[in-house]
C-alpha positions, 0 to 999 in steps of 0.5 A: 534251347535246352541242352540235354546231356547225352544218355539222359531220358527226357519227357515232354510237357507243354512242348518243353523238354524235362529231365526226370528227377532221378532218385526222387522215389528213393529219397521219398522211401528213405525215411521208411527204410531207415525206420525199418532197418533200425527196428530190424537191428534192434531185434537182432542185437540180442542174438539169444533172445532173437533165437528164442523168439524165432523158435517160439514162433516156429513151434506155434506154427508147427503146432497149428499144422500138427493139429491137422495131422492129428485130426486126419489120424481120426478121419480119412477125409474132411469136407471131401479133402484128404490130408495131402490136399489139406496140406495145400489149403493150409500152405496157401493160407498160412503162408499168405497170412504169415507174410501179411503178418510180417509186414502189417501185423503190428497194425493191431498195436495201434490201440497202444498208440491211441491210449498213450497219445503217441499217434500224434507224433505221426502227424508231425511227419510229412508222410501218409499216416497209414504208410507210417504205421505200416512201416514203423515196425517189422517183426522178424521172428514171424519169418519162422512162421512163414517157413512152416507155410513154405514147407506145407505148401511145397509138400502139398504141391509135391504130393498132390497130382497136379496137371502142371502148366502155365495156368496152374503156376499162374493160379498158385501165384494169384492165390498167394498174392491175393491171400497176402493182400487180403490178410494185409487188408484185414490188419488195416481194417482192424487198425481203423476199428481201433479208433472207435474201440480204443481197447478192442484188440481182442474183438478185431483179433476174432476177425484177423486171427480167426480169419486165418484159422478159418482160411486153413480149414475146408470151407465145405464143413462150415455152417451157412452163417460161417460160409456167409461171413468167412466165405464172402463178407470176409472172404477167407475161402479165397485164400486157400480152399477155393484155389486148391479145389481149382488146382486139383480139379475137385468139385466145389460144395454149395455156394463155392463153385470151383471157378471162384478159385480165380477170383482172389484178386476181386476178393482182395479188392473187396477187403481192401475197400472195407479196410480203407473205408474203416481207416478213413472213418477212424482217422476222421474220428480221431481227436488226438491225445490231447483233444 
């Protein structure tokens, strides 16, 4: 008979009582935490340099927001949206991109690992290759960029006439989570493509960073080819534009009915499917630095 200590949870398998292995998940995640912590300490070790990195990242994000502000000094509406409504589009898309860039953005450096042959080191560790790549680094300076997205989103939510309720709050949360997932998947897709391109970072940046730029613009001004690419193939319209239309009760343009504002999770699943397929093909194609 198995004696179970008081206060311990048990689970059964095949009629036998088993104690759960407490701390097993924590032990599995410990290598990733250690690596990320060391990267964070190395970035903050030189405080003046870290402060300059934060300021430069902040200024770059502010300039991108200022572009929209300057544009609306020449026009009153763009694609059927006014400046305060565009703040909401920009805030949702830019914050989602900034959070994904913070955690997955360094995946586009895989080409450096491939050229140097240092990716082989990842194969020596008993952890999944993609998870090692995602957790091998973190760029804290990108937090400054995220703060601009937070400010724009907060201002957009405050100045627009939104009928607040459970569904409105849920829509904002769904849009943000789905947007982060979509941008993260784009970085994984770009990493998988590097196995074939080797030095094709500029080409993949056209999709990742180009997608971010497209996401912060009203999809109603896109031409048909651009709507096909960034509306559905790489569904950037689902990160900021479509949720904004749904949240504000605005009519949608051709190809974009407002009910699509709730379909961010489906769009994220589609992008992750492409990303994992790209990654799987790339890993199978890889022959190591010495092969």
